[in-house]
Backbone as a printed PyTorch tensor [residue, N CA C, xyz], in Angstrom:
tensor([[[  0.8390,  -1.2000,  -0.0010],
         [  0.0040,   0.0180,   0.0070],
         [  0.8740,   1.2550,  -0.0020]],

        [[  0.5270,   2.2470,  -0.8230],
         [  1.2970,   3.4750,  -0.8900],
         [  1.2030,   4.2400,   0.4150]],

        [[  2.2890,   4.9340,   0.7570],
         [  2.3300,   5.6130,   2.0500],
         [  1.2900,   6.7160,   2.1630]],

        [[  0.9610,   7.4100,   1.0690],
         [ -0.0530,   8.4410,   1.1060],
         [ -1.4410,   7.8580,   1.3770]],

        [[ -1.6780,   6.6620,   0.8460],
         [ -2.9510,   5.9800,   1.0860],
         [ -3.0460,   5.5670,   2.5450]],

        [[ -1.9650,   5.0270,   3.0860],
         [ -1.9350,   4.6510,   4.4960],
         [ -2.1660,   5.8650,   5.3860]],

        [[ -1.5120,   6.9710,   5.0330],
         [ -1.6800,   8.2270,   5.7630],
         [ -3.1470,   8.6410,   5.7890]],

        [[ -3.7950,   8.6290,   4.6370],
         [ -5.1950,   9.0410,   4.5460],
         [ -6.1240,   8.1020,   5.3200]],

        [[ -5.8090,   6.8130,   5.3020],
         [ -6.6290,   5.8550,   6.0500],
         [ -6.5680,   6.1600,   7.5410]],

        [[ -5.3730,   6.4450,   8.0500],
         [ -5.2270,   6.7720,   9.4620],
         [ -5.9630,   8.0420,   9.8330]],

        [[ -5.7980,   9.0800,   9.0260],
         [ -6.4490,  10.3680,   9.3050],
         [ -7.9610,  10.2510,   9.2180]],

        [[ -8.4490,   9.5350,   8.2240],
         [ -9.8930,   9.3400,   8.0790],
         [-10.4520,   8.5280,   9.2420]],

        [[ -9.6890,   7.5520,   9.6960],
         [-10.1340,   6.7260,  10.8210],
         [-10.3550,   7.5320,  12.0740]],

        [[ -9.3850,   8.3740,  12.4420],
         [ -9.5340,   9.1880,  13.6470],
         [-10.5490,  10.2970,  13.4370]],

        [[-10.6680,  10.7980,  12.2010],
         [-11.6290,  11.8540,  11.9120],
         [-13.0530,  11.3640,  12.1180]],

        [[-13.3370,  10.1500,  11.6670],
         [-14.6650,   9.5640,  11.8590],
         [-14.9770,   9.4040,  13.3410]],

        [[-13.9690,   8.9920,  14.1020],
         [-14.1580,   8.8280,  15.5360],
         [-14.4680,  10.1530,  16.2130]],

        [[-13.6840,  11.1720,  15.8800],
         [-13.8750,  12.5010,  16.4590],
         [-15.2370,  13.0750,  16.0990]],

        [[-15.5860,  13.0080,  14.8270],
         [-16.8680,  13.5550,  14.3630],
         [-18.0340,  12.8400,  15.0140]],

        [[-17.9650,  11.5220,  15.1060],
         [-19.0320,  10.7280,  15.7110],
         [-19.2280,  11.0720,  17.1780]],

        [[-18.1240,  11.2390,  17.9220],
         [-18.2270,  11.5460,  19.3420],
         [-18.7840,  12.9390,  19.5640]],

        [[-18.4180,  13.8850,  18.7020],
         [-18.9180,  15.2640,  18.8510],
         [-20.3850,  15.3490,  18.4740]],

        [[-20.7300,  14.8030,  17.3080],
         [-22.1170,  14.8400,  16.8380],
         [-23.0320,  14.0800,  17.8040]],

        [[-22.5760,  12.9180,  18.2860],
         [-23.3630,  12.1430,  19.2160],
         [-23.7350,  12.9080,  20.4730]],

        [[-22.7740,  13.6850,  20.9890],
         [-23.0350,  14.4970,  22.1740],
         [-24.0060,  15.6130,  21.9130]],

        [[-23.8970,  16.2110,  20.7180],
         [-24.7900,  17.3250,  20.3510],
         [-26.2320,  16.8420,  20.2170]],

        [[-26.4140,  15.6200,  19.7320],
         [-27.7560,  15.0950,  19.4710],
         [-28.5120,  14.7020,  20.7310]],

        [[-27.8100,  14.6120,  21.8630],
         [-28.4610,  14.2280,  23.1140],
         [-28.6370,  15.4490,  24.0080]],

        [[-29.8460,  15.7250,  24.3660],
         [-30.1370,  16.9050,  25.1900],
         [-29.4980,  16.7650,  26.5750]],

        [[-28.8650,  17.8510,  27.0100],
         [-28.2290,  17.9240,  28.3240],
         [-27.0690,  16.9460,  28.5030]],

        [[-26.5170,  16.4800,  27.4200],
         [-25.3560,  15.5750,  27.5100],
         [-24.1460,  16.3820,  27.9520]],

        [[-23.3570,  15.8080,  28.8590],
         [-22.1620,  16.4750,  29.3750],
         [-20.8940,  15.7300,  28.9850]],

        [[-19.9950,  16.4170,  28.2670],
         [-18.7380,  15.7680,  27.8800],
         [-17.8210,  15.6090,  29.0960]],

        [[-18.1210,  16.3160,  30.1730],
         [-17.2750,  16.2170,  31.3720],
         [-17.6120,  15.0110,  32.2290]],

        [[-18.9050,  14.6880,  32.3140],
         [-19.3130,  13.6450,  33.2700],
         [-19.8850,  12.3810,  32.6250]],

        [[-20.0060,  12.3480,  31.3120],
         [-20.6040,  11.1700,  30.6640],
         [-19.6380,  10.5290,  29.6730]],

        [[-19.7300,   9.2110,  29.5900],
         [-18.8690,   8.4570,  28.6820],
         [-19.2370,   8.7350,  27.2150]],

        [[-18.2610,   8.5620,  26.3310],
         [-18.5170,   8.6710,  24.9040],
         [-19.5480,   7.6310,  24.4800]],

        [[-19.4610,   6.4460,  25.0430],
         [-20.3650,   5.3430,  24.6890],
         [-21.8250,   5.6720,  24.9220]],

        [[-22.0940,   6.6010,  25.8460],
         [-23.4830,   6.9540,  26.1270],
         [-24.1580,   7.6560,  24.9600]],

        [[-23.3550,   8.2030,  24.0350],
         [-23.9320,   8.8830,  22.8740],
         [-24.4760,   7.8930,  21.8460]],

        [[-24.0590,   6.6240,  21.9280],
         [-24.5760,   5.6390,  20.9890],
         [-25.0510,   4.3910,  21.7180]],

        [[-25.5200,   4.5760,  22.9660],
         [-26.0360,   3.4610,  23.7520],
         [-27.2490,   2.8380,  23.0680]],

        [[-27.6360,   1.6800,  23.5200],
         [-28.6610,   0.8810,  22.8630],
         [-29.9930,   1.6060,  22.6970]],

        [[-30.3110,   2.5520,  23.5980],
         [-31.6080,   3.2150,  23.5700],
         [-31.5700,   4.6160,  22.9450]],

        [[-30.4240,   5.0180,  22.4120],
         [-30.3280,   6.3600,  21.8240],
         [-30.9470,   6.3720,  20.4210]],

        [[-31.5540,   7.5010,  20.0650],
         [-32.2660,   7.6210,  18.7990],
         [-31.3360,   7.4280,  17.5990]],

        [[-30.1620,   8.0550,  17.6770],
         [-29.2510,   8.0260,  16.5270],
         [-28.0720,   7.0450,  16.7440]],

        [[-28.1930,   6.2030,  17.7600],
         [-27.1140,   5.3000,  18.0830],
         [-26.7180,   4.3700,  16.9360]],

        [[-27.7060,   3.7960,  16.2750],
         [-27.4320,   2.8600,  15.1790],
         [-26.6990,   3.5740,  14.0440]],

        [[-27.1370,   4.7940,  13.7260],
         [-26.4920,   5.5650,  12.6520],
         [-25.0420,   5.8930,  13.0170]],

        [[-24.8250,   6.3290,  14.2550],
         [-23.4650,   6.6610,  14.6980],
         [-22.5610,   5.4490,  14.6800]],

        [[-23.0940,   4.3030,  15.0530],
         [-22.2780,   3.0910,  15.0700],
         [-21.9910,   2.6120,  13.6490]],

        [[-23.0240,   2.6030,  12.8040],
         [-22.8860,   2.0580,  11.4540],
         [-22.0480,   2.9180,  10.5250]],

        [[-22.1550,   4.2480,  10.7010],
         [-21.4530,   5.1500,   9.7850],
         [-20.3150,   5.9150,  10.4280]],

        [[-20.1160,   5.6720,  11.7240],
         [-19.0530,   6.3820,  12.4250],
         [-18.0430,   5.4570,  13.0770]],

        [[-18.4410,   4.8490,  14.1760],
         [-17.4930,   4.0740,  14.9810],
         [-17.0130,   2.7820,  14.3020]],

        [[-17.9130,   2.0440,  13.7070],
         [-17.4840,   0.7930,  13.0710],
         [-16.5590,   1.0470,  11.8860]],

        [[-16.9010,   1.9660,  10.9520],
         [-15.9540,   2.2870,   9.8770],
         [-14.6330,   2.8360,  10.4050]],

        [[-14.7130,   3.6370,  11.4720],
         [-13.4920,   4.1720,  12.0960],
         [-12.5990,   3.0380,  12.5600]],

        [[-13.2010,   2.0600,  13.2360],
         [-12.4350,   0.9230,  13.7250],
         [-11.8140,   0.1060,  12.5960]],

        [[-12.5480,  -0.0690,  11.5080],
         [-12.0180,  -0.7970,  10.3580],
         [-10.8050,  -0.0730,   9.7910]],

        [[-10.9280,   1.2320,   9.6180],
         [ -9.8230,   2.0290,   9.0480],
         [ -8.6030,   2.0200,   9.9650]],

        [[ -8.8250,   2.1390,  11.2760],
         [ -7.7240,   2.1400,  12.2160],
         [ -7.0120,   0.7990,  12.2610]],

        [[ -7.7750,  -0.2630,  12.1070],
         [ -7.1830,  -1.6080,  12.0710],
         [ -6.2860,  -1.7560,  10.8450]],

        [[ -6.8070,  -1.3560,   9.6990],
         [ -6.0260,  -1.4190,   8.4520],
         [ -4.7750,  -0.5620,   8.5640]],

        [[ -4.9430,   0.6380,   9.1170],
         [ -3.8120,   1.5600,   9.2580],
         [ -2.7010,   0.9420,  10.0830]],

        [[ -3.0440,   0.3530,  11.2170],
         [ -2.0260,  -0.2120,  12.1030],
         [ -1.3630,  -1.4470,  11.5130]],

        [[ -2.1550,  -2.3080,  10.8900],
         [ -1.5920,  -3.5380,  10.3220],
         [ -0.6380,  -3.2280,   9.1640]],

        [[ -1.0000,  -2.2510,   8.3350],
         [ -0.1240,  -1.8750,   7.2340],
         [  0.9710,  -0.9160,   7.6980]],

        [[  0.6570,  -0.1250,   8.7270],
         [  1.6250,   0.8510,   9.2130],
         [  2.9180,   0.2360,   9.6930]],

        [[  2.8180,  -0.9670,  10.2490],
         [  4.0110,  -1.6460,  10.7670],
         [  5.0240,  -1.9250,   9.6850]],

        [[  4.5730,  -2.0650,   8.4380],
         [  5.4860,  -2.4170,   7.3450],
         [  6.3530,  -1.2460,   6.8980]],

        [[  6.0490,  -0.0490,   7.3660],
         [  6.8300,   1.1200,   6.9520],
         [  8.0360,   1.3740,   7.8550]],

        [[  8.1800,   0.5360,   8.8620],
         [  9.2880,   0.7120,   9.7870],
         [ 10.2080,  -0.5110,   9.7680]],

        [[ 11.4020,  -0.3530,  10.3370],
         [ 12.3890,  -1.4290,  10.3190],
         [ 11.8270,  -2.6850,  10.9790]],

        [[ 12.1990,  -3.8660,  10.4630],
         [ 11.7140,  -5.1200,  11.0600],
         [ 12.1730,  -5.2690,  12.4970]],

        [[ 11.2290,  -5.3000,  13.3960],
         [ 11.5380,  -5.4130,  14.8260],
         [ 10.3330,  -6.0550,  15.5080]],

        [[ 10.5790,  -7.0160,  16.3670],
         [  9.4730,  -7.7010,  17.0520],
         [  8.6560,  -6.7380,  17.9110]],

        [[  9.3380,  -5.8300,  18.6010],
         [  8.6350,  -4.8810,  19.4590],
         [  7.7340,  -3.9580,  18.6340]],

        [[  8.2650,  -3.4950,  17.5100],
         [  7.4740,  -2.6070,  16.6520],
         [  6.2480,  -3.3340,  16.1040]],

        [[  6.4300,  -4.5610,  15.6480],
         [  5.3110,  -5.3450,  15.1220],
         [  4.2740,  -5.6210,  16.1940]],

        [[  4.7320,  -6.0360,  17.3690],
         [  3.8070,  -6.3070,  18.4600],
         [  3.0290,  -5.0530,  18.8330]],

        [[  3.7400,  -3.9220,  18.8690],
         [  3.0970,  -2.6500,  19.2000],
         [  2.0240,  -2.2630,  18.1960]],

        [[  2.3700,  -2.3050,  16.9250],
         [  1.4260,  -1.9200,  15.8690],
         [  0.2450,  -2.8860,  15.8050]],

        [[  0.5230,  -4.1710,  15.8120],
         [ -0.5590,  -5.1520,  15.7440],
         [ -1.4380,  -5.0680,  16.9990]],

        [[ -0.8090,  -4.8120,  18.1330],
         [ -1.5640,  -4.6660,  19.3710],
         [ -2.5220,  -3.4900,  19.3160]],

        [[ -2.0630,  -2.3580,  18.7920],
         [ -2.9210,  -1.1930,  18.6700],
         [ -4.0250,  -1.4660,  17.6370]],

        [[ -3.6630,  -2.1800,  16.5730],
         [ -4.6710,  -2.5480,  15.5780],
         [ -5.7730,  -3.4090,  16.1690]],

        [[ -5.3930,  -4.3240,  17.0500],
         [ -6.3570,  -5.2280,  17.6840],
         [ -7.1300,  -4.5390,  18.7970]],

        [[ -6.3900,  -3.9390,  19.7400],
         [ -7.0340,  -3.4210,  20.9440],
         [ -7.6020,  -2.0070,  20.7990]],

        [[ -7.2940,  -1.3490,  19.6780],
         [ -7.9090,  -0.0460,  19.4120],
         [ -8.7990,  -0.1240,  18.1790]],

        [[ -8.2590,  -0.6450,  17.0800],
         [ -9.0320,  -0.7510,  15.8580],
         [-10.1700,  -1.7700,  15.9610]],

        [[ -9.8240,  -3.0350,  16.1590],
         [-10.8440,  -4.0710,  16.2500],
         [-11.7640,  -3.8640,  17.4510]],

        [[-11.2130,  -3.3620,  18.5470],
         [-12.0300,  -3.1100,  19.7330],
         [-13.0680,  -2.0370,  19.4660]],

        [[-12.7170,  -1.0340,  18.6570],
         [-13.6780,   0.0220,  18.2970],
         [-14.8190,  -0.5650,  17.4780]],

        [[-14.4850,  -1.5120,  16.5940],
         [-15.5230,  -2.2100,  15.8370],
         [-16.4540,  -2.9600,  16.7800]],

        [[-15.8660,  -3.6490,  17.7460],
         [-16.6450,  -4.4760,  18.6780],
         [-17.5760,  -3.6400,  19.5470]],

        [[-17.0880,  -2.4970,  20.0480],
         [-17.9610,  -1.6840,  20.8960],
         [-19.0720,  -1.0470,  20.0600]],

        [[-18.8360,  -0.9210,  18.7340],
         [-19.8860,  -0.4200,  17.8610],
         [-20.9500,  -1.4880,  17.6140]],

        [[-20.5110,  -2.7250,  17.5030],
         [-21.4550,  -3.8290,  17.3210],
         [-22.1850,  -4.1560,  18.6050]],

        [[-21.4900,  -4.0170,  19.7260],
         [-22.0920,  -4.3150,  21.0300],
         [-22.1250,  -3.0350,  21.8820]],

        [[-23.1580,  -2.2000,  21.7130],
         [-23.2560,  -0.9390,  22.4660],
         [-23.6010,  -1.1990,  23.9200]],

        [[-23.3910,  -0.2010,  24.7520],
         [-23.7160,  -0.3380,  26.1530],
         [-25.2080,  -0.1510,  26.3880]],

        [[-25.6690,  -0.5360,  27.5580],
         [-27.0780,  -0.3710,  27.9350],
         [-27.3850,   1.1000,  28.1350]],

        [[-28.6230,   1.4140,  28.4120],
         [-29.0330,   2.7920,  28.6490],
         [-28.1920,   3.4340,  29.7420]],

        [[-27.5790,   4.6070,  29.4290],
         [-26.7390,   5.2920,  30.4120],
         [-25.4400,   4.5610,  30.6710]],

        [[-25.1620,   3.5350,  29.8970],
         [-23.9770,   2.6610,  30.0390],
         [-23.9490,   1.8930,  31.3560]],

        [[-25.0840,   1.8700,  32.0520],
         [-25.2600,   0.9790,  33.2040],
         [-23.9940,   0.9180,  34.0750]],

        [[-23.6090,   2.0890,  34.5930],
         [-22.3390,   2.1940,  35.3420],
         [-22.2700,   1.2890,  36.5650]],

        [[-23.4060,   1.0130,  37.1580],
         [-23.4280,   0.1570,  38.3490],
         [-23.5000,  -1.3260,  38.0000]],

        [[-23.5850,  -1.6140,  36.6940],
         [-23.6640,  -2.9990,  36.1950],
         [-24.7710,  -3.7950,  36.8690]],

        [[-25.9540,  -3.1790,  36.9410],
         [-27.1170,  -3.8540,  37.4970],
         [-27.7870,  -4.6780,  36.3880]],

        [[-27.7370,  -5.9820,  36.5210],
         [-28.2950,  -6.9060,  35.5410],
         [-27.8920,  -6.5110,  34.1200]],

        [[-26.5920,  -6.4370,  33.8530],
         [-26.1240,  -5.9720,  32.5340],
         [-26.4430,  -6.9660,  31.4190]],

        [[-26.6640,  -6.4380,  30.2360],
         [-26.9110,  -7.2930,  29.0650],
         [-25.5840,  -7.8920,  28.5860]],

        [[-25.6650,  -8.8870,  27.7270],
         [-24.4630,  -9.4840,  27.1470],
         [-23.6900,  -8.4220,  26.3670]],

        [[-24.4340,  -7.5600,  25.6700],
         [-23.8090,  -6.4930,  24.8930],
         [-23.0170,  -5.5640,  25.8090]],

        [[-23.5820,  -5.2320,  26.9670],
         [-22.8860,  -4.3700,  27.9210],
         [-21.6000,  -5.0010,  28.4290]],

        [[-21.6620,  -6.2830,  28.7300],
         [-20.4950,  -7.0120,  29.2390],
         [-19.3710,  -7.0230,  28.1980]],

        [[-19.7260,  -7.3350,  26.9520],
         [-18.7310,  -7.3460,  25.8720],
         [-18.1790,  -5.9480,  25.6560]],

        [[-19.0500,  -4.9560,  25.6940],
         [-18.6570,  -3.5560,  25.5310],
         [-17.6210,  -3.1520,  26.5900]],

        [[-17.9170,  -3.4830,  27.8350],
         [-17.0090,  -3.1470,  28.9380],
         [-15.6800,  -3.8810,  28.8160]],

        [[-15.7380,  -5.1460,  28.4030],
         [-14.5250,  -5.9330,  28.2560],
         [-13.6170,  -5.3370,  27.1840]],

        [[-14.2140,  -4.9200,  26.0690],
         [-13.4380,  -4.3020,  24.9930],
         [-12.8010,  -2.9920,  25.4630]],

        [[-13.5650,  -2.2150,  26.2160],
         [-13.0270,  -0.9540,  26.7380],
         [-11.8700,  -1.2050,  27.6980]],

        [[-12.0130,  -2.2050,  28.5320],
         [-10.9550,  -2.5500,  29.4890],
         [ -9.6710,  -2.9560,  28.7670]],

        [[ -9.8150,  -3.8160,  27.7590],
         [ -8.6510,  -4.2800,  27.0010],
         [ -7.9790,  -3.1230,  26.2620]],

        [[ -8.7980,  -2.2160,  25.7260],
         [ -8.2560,  -1.0510,  25.0090],
         [ -7.3980,  -0.1900,  25.9240]],

        [[ -7.9570,   0.1670,  27.0730],
         [ -7.2430,   1.0810,  27.9720],
         [ -6.0850,   0.3970,  28.7070]],

        [[ -6.1140,  -0.9220,  28.7450],
         [ -5.0350,  -1.6480,  29.3870],
         [ -3.8410,  -1.8520,  28.4410]],

        [[ -4.1220,  -2.1970,  27.1880],
         [ -3.0550,  -2.6070,  26.2810],
         [ -2.5670,  -1.5510,  25.2880]],

        [[ -3.4260,  -0.6350,  24.8550],
         [ -2.9800,   0.3520,  23.8610],
         [ -1.8200,   1.2170,  24.3700]],

        [[ -1.8910,   1.7360,  25.6070],
         [ -0.7370,   2.5080,  26.0980],
         [  0.5630,   1.6900,  26.0920]],

        [[  0.4660,   0.4320,  26.5000],
         [  1.6430,  -0.4420,  26.5240],
         [  2.1700,  -0.6440,  25.1020]],

        [[  1.2580,  -0.8300,  24.1510],
         [  1.6850,  -1.0480,  22.7620],
         [  2.3520,   0.1900,  22.1850]],

        [[  1.8920,   1.3720,  22.5360],
         [  2.5400,   2.5940,  22.0740],
         [  3.9780,   2.6710,  22.6070]],

        [[  4.1400,   2.2960,  23.8550],
         [  5.4660,   2.3010,  24.4550],
         [  6.3690,   1.2670,  23.7670]],

        [[  5.8080,   0.1150,  23.4310],
         [  6.5790,  -0.9240,  22.7410],
         [  7.0690,  -0.4230,  21.3770]],

        [[  6.2050,   0.2910,  20.6690],
         [  6.6070,   0.8740,  19.3780],
         [  7.7620,   1.8430,  19.5950]],

        [[  7.6300,   2.6800,  20.6120],
         [  8.6760,   3.6590,  20.9080],
         [  9.9940,   3.0170,  21.2780]],

        [[  9.9440,   1.9980,  22.1180],
         [ 11.1640,   1.2980,  22.5360],
         [ 11.7880,   0.5700,  21.3360]],

        [[ 10.9340,  -0.0290,  20.5090],
         [ 11.4310,  -0.7430,  19.3440],
         [ 12.1280,   0.1730,  18.3420]],

        [[ 11.6840,   1.4220,  18.2870],
         [ 12.2670,   2.3920,  17.3510],
         [ 13.5290,   3.0720,  17.8870]],

        [[ 13.7980,   2.9220,  19.1710],
         [ 14.9310,   3.6320,  19.7830],
         [ 16.2780,   3.2540,  19.1450]],

        [[ 16.3880,   2.0390,  18.6810],
         [ 17.6580,   1.5990,  18.1000],
         [ 17.8510,   2.0810,  16.6590]],

        [[ 16.8340,   2.7770,  16.1380],
         [ 16.9330,   3.3070,  14.7790],
         [ 16.9200,   4.8290,  14.8170]],

        [[ 18.0500,   5.4330,  14.5230],
         [ 18.2240,   6.8780,  14.6790],
         [ 17.3000,   7.7100,  13.7910]],

        [[ 16.8390,   7.1410,  12.6830],
         [ 16.0050,   7.9130,  11.7660],
         [ 14.5860,   8.1480,  12.2750]],

        [[ 14.2160,   7.4380,  13.3590],
         [ 12.8770,   7.6100,  13.9120],
         [ 12.9580,   7.9880,  15.3930]],

        [[ 13.9880,   8.7100,  15.7720],
         [ 14.1850,   9.0630,  17.1750],
         [ 13.0270,   9.8930,  17.7200]],

        [[ 12.5360,  10.8500,  16.9250],
         [ 11.4520,  11.7240,  17.3780],
         [ 10.1620,  10.9280,  17.6100]],

        [[  9.8000,  10.0910,  16.6430],
         [  8.5820,   9.2960,  16.7900],
         [  8.7220,   8.3000,  17.9330]],

        [[  9.9260,   7.8030,  18.1430],
         [ 10.2000,   6.8820,  19.2630],
         [  9.9070,   7.5720,  20.5940]],

        [[ 10.4590,   8.7720,  20.7700],
         [ 10.2720,   9.5160,  22.0110],
         [  8.8110,   9.8570,  22.2190]],

        [[  8.1460,  10.2930,  21.1490],
         [  6.7410,  10.6820,  21.2530],
         [  5.8600,   9.4740,  21.5880]],

        [[  6.1440,   8.3230,  20.9970],
         [  5.3560,   7.1190,  21.2720],
         [  5.4580,   6.7070,  22.7420]],

        [[  6.6630,   6.7810,  23.2820],
         [  6.8530,   6.4410,  24.6930],
         [  6.1400,   7.4750,  25.5720]],

        [[  6.2690,   8.7370,  25.2100],
         [  5.6320,   9.8140,  25.9880],
         [  4.1140,   9.6850,  25.9440]],

        [[  3.5540,   9.4350,  24.7800],
         [  2.0920,   9.2760,  24.6580],
         [  1.6160,   8.0730,  25.4650]],

        [[  2.4080,   7.0030,  25.4400],
         [  2.0340,   5.8240,  26.2030],
         [  1.9940,   6.0930,  27.6910]],

        [[  3.0070,   6.7830,  28.2010],
         [  3.0740,   7.1100,  29.6240],
         [  1.9340,   8.0520,  30.0080]],

        [[  1.6980,   9.0760,  29.1870],
         [  0.6350,  10.0410,  29.4730],
         [ -0.7200,   9.3520,  29.4920]],

        [[ -0.9580,   8.4660,  28.5310],
         [ -2.2510,   7.7800,  28.4840],
         [ -2.4310,   6.8520,  29.6820]],

        [[ -1.3440,   6.2560,  30.1670],
         [ -1.4270,   5.4190,  31.3690],
         [ -1.8780,   6.2420,  32.5620]],

        [[ -1.3670,   7.4560,  32.6790],
         [ -1.7480,   8.3450,  33.7750],
         [ -3.2340,   8.6870,  33.7220]],

        [[ -3.7350,   8.9520,  32.5150],
         [ -5.1690,   9.2810,  32.3790],
         [ -6.0380,   8.0370,  32.5780]],

        [[ -5.5440,   6.8870,  32.1680],
         [ -6.2840,   5.6480,  32.4060],
         [ -6.3970,   5.3980,  33.9060]],

        [[ -5.3090,   5.6920,  34.6350],
         [ -5.3310,   5.5590,  36.1010],
         [ -6.3970,   6.4600,  36.7090]],

        [[ -6.4470,   7.7130,  36.2290],
         [ -7.4670,   8.6500,  36.7090],
         [ -8.8740,   8.1270,  36.3830]],

        [[ -9.0270,   7.5740,  35.1960],
         [-10.3220,   7.0680,  34.7520],
         [-10.7910,   5.9020,  35.6230]],

        [[ -9.8980,   4.9860,  35.8980],
         [-10.2390,   3.7790,  36.6550],
         [-10.3890,   4.0580,  38.1490]],

        [[ -9.5120,   4.8820,  38.6810],
         [ -9.5160,   5.1370,  40.1380],
         [-10.5800,   6.1530,  40.5570]],

        [[-11.1510,   6.8720,  39.5980],
         [-12.1880,   7.8480,  39.9300],
         [-13.4480,   7.5890,  39.0960]],

        [[-13.9130,   6.3400,  39.1400],
         [-15.0310,   5.9360,  38.2920],
         [-16.3400,   6.6650,  38.6210]],

        [[-16.4280,   7.2530,  39.8020],
         [-17.6420,   7.9920,  40.1860],
         [-17.4380,   9.5050,  40.1150]],

        [[-16.3210,   9.9070,  39.5610],
         [-16.0090,  11.3400,  39.4720],
         [-16.9440,  12.0620,  38.4980]],

        [[-17.1820,  13.3300,  38.7860],
         [-18.0100,  14.1440,  37.8860],
         [-17.2360,  14.5110,  36.6210]],

        [[-15.9420,  14.1390,  36.5790],
         [-15.1290,  14.4330,  35.4160],
         [-14.7230,  13.1600,  34.6640]],

        [[-15.4950,  12.0940,  34.8540],
         [-15.1680,  10.8180,  34.2420],
         [-15.1500,  10.9100,  32.7120]],

        [[-16.0630,  11.7170,  32.1560],
         [-16.0960,  11.9040,  30.7070],
         [-14.8640,  12.6090,  30.1960]],

        [[-14.3860,  13.5640,  30.9660],
         [-13.1780,  14.3100,  30.5830],
         [-11.9650,  13.3920,  30.6050]],

        [[-11.8460,  12.5660,  31.6480],
         [-10.7120,  11.6370,  31.7430],
         [-10.6920,  10.6910,  30.5480]],

        [[-11.8670,  10.1490,  30.2010],
         [-11.9260,   9.2290,  29.0600],
         [-11.5290,   9.9350,  27.7670]],

        [[-11.9900,  11.1500,  27.6010],
         [-11.6740,  11.8890,  26.3810],
         [-10.1960,  12.2360,  26.2870]],

        [[ -9.5570,  12.4300,  27.4110],
         [ -8.1140,  12.7050,  27.4010],
         [ -7.3470,  11.4570,  26.9690]],

        [[ -7.8100,  10.2860,  27.4380],
         [ -7.1690,   9.0330,  27.0140],
         [ -7.3160,   8.8590,  25.5020]],

        [[ -8.5510,   9.0400,  25.0280],
         [ -8.8220,   8.8820,  23.6000],
         [ -8.0500,   9.9050,  22.7820]],

        [[ -7.9290,  11.1210,  23.3010],
         [ -7.1960,  12.1700,  22.5850],
         [ -5.7390,  11.7810,  22.3950]],

        [[ -5.1340,  11.2020,  23.4100],
         [ -3.7260,  10.7690,  23.3030],
         [ -3.6050,   9.6720,  22.2300]],

        [[ -4.5610,   8.7240,  22.2330],
         [ -4.5540,   7.6690,  21.2120],
         [ -4.6390,   8.2660,  19.8120]],

        [[ -5.5440,   9.2340,  19.6610],
         [ -5.7430,   9.8820,  18.3590],
         [ -4.4980,  10.6470,  17.9270]],

        [[ -3.8750,  11.3560,  18.8610],
         [ -2.6620,  12.0970,  18.5390],
         [ -1.5600,  11.1460,  18.0990]],

        [[ -1.4880,   9.9630,  18.7330],
         [ -0.4690,   8.9860,  18.3160],
         [ -0.7070,   8.5510,  16.8770]],

        [[ -1.9670,   8.2600,  16.5410],
         [ -2.2870,   7.8250,  15.1790],
         [ -1.9270,   8.9030,  14.1660]],

        [[ -2.2630,  10.1560,  14.4980],
         [ -1.9500,  11.2760,  13.5890],
         [ -0.4450,  11.4390,  13.4370]],

        [[  0.2720,  11.3610,  14.5620],
         [  1.7340,  11.4600,  14.5250],
         [  2.3460,  10.3510,  13.6750]],

        [[  1.8300,   9.1420,  13.8710],
         [  2.3170,   7.9900,  13.1050],
         [  2.0100,   8.1680,  11.6110]],

        [[  0.8120,   8.6220,  11.3040],
         [  0.4140,   8.8150,   9.9010],
         [  1.3040,   9.8390,   9.2160]],

        [[  1.6100,  10.9250,   9.9210],
         [  2.4860,  11.9620,   9.3600],
         [  3.9100,  11.4310,   9.1800]],

        [[  4.3580,  10.6310,  10.1500],
         [  5.6860,  10.0220,  10.0560],
         [  5.8000,   9.1200,   8.8300]],

        [[  4.7650,   8.3280,   8.5960],
         [  4.7380,   7.4390,   7.4320],
         [  4.7170,   8.2570,   6.1420]],

        [[  3.8990,   9.2980,   6.1220],
         [  3.7890,  10.1330,   4.9180],
         [  5.1190,  10.7890,   4.5550]],

        [[  5.8680,  11.1630,   5.5780],
         [  7.1300,  11.8900,   5.3500],
         [  8.3490,  10.9800,   5.2050]],

        [[  8.1130,   9.6580,   5.2580],
         [  9.2270,   8.7260,   5.1590],
         [  9.9070,   8.7870,   3.8030]],

        [[ 11.2280,   8.6050,   3.8340],
         [ 12.0120,   8.5230,   2.6120],
         [ 12.2640,   7.0530,   2.3110]],

        [[ 12.4200,   6.6810,   1.0590],
         [ 12.6030,   5.2820,   0.6710],
         [ 13.7300,   4.5720,   1.4090]],

        [[ 14.7830,   5.2880,   1.7530],
         [ 15.9500,   4.6470,   2.3920],
         [ 15.8100,   4.4980,   3.8930]],

        [[ 14.7360,   5.0510,   4.4890],
         [ 14.5850,   5.0590,   5.9440],
         [ 14.5830,   3.6710,   6.5690]],

        [[ 13.9940,   2.7110,   5.9140],
         [ 13.8880,   1.3710,   6.4900],
         [ 15.2370,   0.6640,   6.5680]],

        [[ 16.2260,   1.2180,   5.9160],
         [ 17.5390,   0.5700,   5.9460],
         [ 18.4660,   1.1670,   6.9800]],

        [[ 17.9800,   2.1770,   7.7220],
         [ 18.8400,   2.8450,   8.6920],
         [ 18.6430,   2.2790,  10.0830]]])
């Protein structure tokens, strides 16, 4: 796949995610981005939930999966880099598809009172995403450290991974906080910034870079 195509796939993937989360919040009266999860905008009982999932989150997940799986091929062969990229493709890309197919219950059932199967799968996917994606970003960064031509992306990947871990900690340890929505959005923002940074890095790559 051409690098410009891969770049566009990554940018389109995160753009769909951003647009869906913003539009979803606007469509729900009195929705708060500070205190409510993104998933609540497309929960099982929301009017436009099916549309947001079918034309927003699921396509976004597909594009992000493709981006990560192909993105790994633009960098030097390294087990850590491959594990990192494939991990992000699985736990961010495929997981986004899964949460779109299996939306949460009304209000995302935060207390998990008699949760549906869809809610359980949705929560499991979210847990895996926030647990493994930060680690995978760090793995990409560590794997790139031995290659001088990607020193900047290496440092940024490690930094994004560490920052996202801090926000995940806030999200998990303050599950009843009035700022739970903000914490989640900060985690997602770091993930999105990593994808954009990676896409730009791929777009700007020179043919000889993989040999350095």
